[in-house]
N, C-alpha and C positions, 0 to 999 in steps of 0.2 A: 714739700712735691713727690706723686706718685712714682711708683716702680713701674717698668715696661715689663711686659706689658700690661697692661690695666682692662682689664674683662669688661668693664665698662661701658670702656670708648666704643664706639661705633667708626673702625679708621676709615672708612670708605666716604664717611663725612667729614672727617676729620685727620685726613693724611699725612698733615702738619705734624701729631702726635706720635705718629710710624719711626720706630729707627731702627735700623736693618739689624743691625747686632752682628753677632756671630754666629755662623754654623746657621743653626738651626731654633735662634732664639724666636718664641714666639707662637711659633710653627702650629700648636694647641689649643693654642688661645686670643689669637689677634681674629677677630671677626667684624662684619660677617666671612670673612676666606675661608678661616676653619672649618666653617659647616658647608659651603660649598664647595669645599675642594677633598675633604676628609671622604665622604663617601664613598671617593673616584680610589681611594688609596687603596691598594692591594698588592704583596710580593710572594705568598706562599709558594707560586707557582712561577717560572718565565711567559706561559700565557699572561696568567694576572697580573704579571709586570709589564706584560708589551701591553694591555690592554688600559692599565693603570696610568701606563709614561703617557698613552695615548691621550689621552681624557687629560690628565691632566696640560698637558701641551697643548690642546684645544682651548680650555682655563685660561691659560696664560695668552694665546693668539688675540681670545676674546680680550682680556684684558688688557692686553696691551692695544687695539685697536680701537678699546673705549678711553683711551689712556690713562689709565690707573697704575701707576706701578705699585700703590703697594701688593695687589693683586699678582701683578709680574713676579714682586719679589717672593711671594708668598706659596707662589706655585713651583717658582726655585726653590725654594725651602722645603717644599714636601718632596719636588725631585732627590734633593739632597737627603731625606729622611730616608726615602725609599731605597738609597745606594745604602747608607749607613747601616740600616736593619738588615737588608740583605747581608751586608757580609760579616754581621754578627754570627749571622744564622747560619750562614756560608761556612765561619770557620768553628763553628759550637753550636750544635745541633740545637739543643736544648735554649738558647740565647741566653745562656751562664757562662761566662769567662772565669765567675772564680767563683772559688767553692765557700763554705760558711765562714771556714779563718783566712778566707784572704789571697788564697794561692791559685793560681792562674791553672785553670784546668785544662787537662791534654786537648788538642785541637779534635775535632771530631767533624772533619768537612762534609757537607753539604752540597753537592755539584749543580742541584736543581738551583739554589739558593744564590750560588755563585751566577748561575747565568740570566739570572733575577737584577743583581746588584750590576751585571754589563748591563743590561736596560736602563736602569734608569743610570746609570753613569753617562751613558750615553746623551741621554734625556736632559740632564742637568747641564753635562757641558755643552751643550746644544744653545742653553738658555742664559749659562754664562758666558758664551761669546758671542753671543748677540749685538749687534754693534748698538745698538735701539734703548736697546737693554742696561747697556753700560751709559749712554748718555741720561736717560731718564734718573738712572742710581745717583748720578752729580748731582741730577737737579734737585734731586731730591733732600741728597744731604744739604744742598743751597737753601733752599724752602726751609728745612729742618733748623739749620743754622738760624736763619732768619726771625725765626719765630721765635728760639729761644733768648733772642735779642731785647723781643720787647717786654 
């Protein structure tokens, strides 16, 4: 059995091989979605975050319109990653939470990144609360369970 995600799989062609996973699992390896979404993913400034979240939501809607749950979920993961990375830099400007000895560094807040995090959080919540996303997520979980029985 191969591990997930398997970079040799085209998950658009083989959606049954896609495992939703926890959090951001597979966000930088699941193709072709990574290549489609990653160029739009930016959080350096709130303006970058707004443009990024809007572009990713647009991709989400396109995936939804074409019945592509894997694309929908990958868009959700990129929005979640925008939030988590922005929060990390909002608390620690360097992006490092721990020093070389493993001790937590003092917080050095960056209000710009905090605003970027708010932008991504709103977009991420919008996707997670989408009733169609929830229905397709359940249907995908049934598809995966069925494919495992074979």
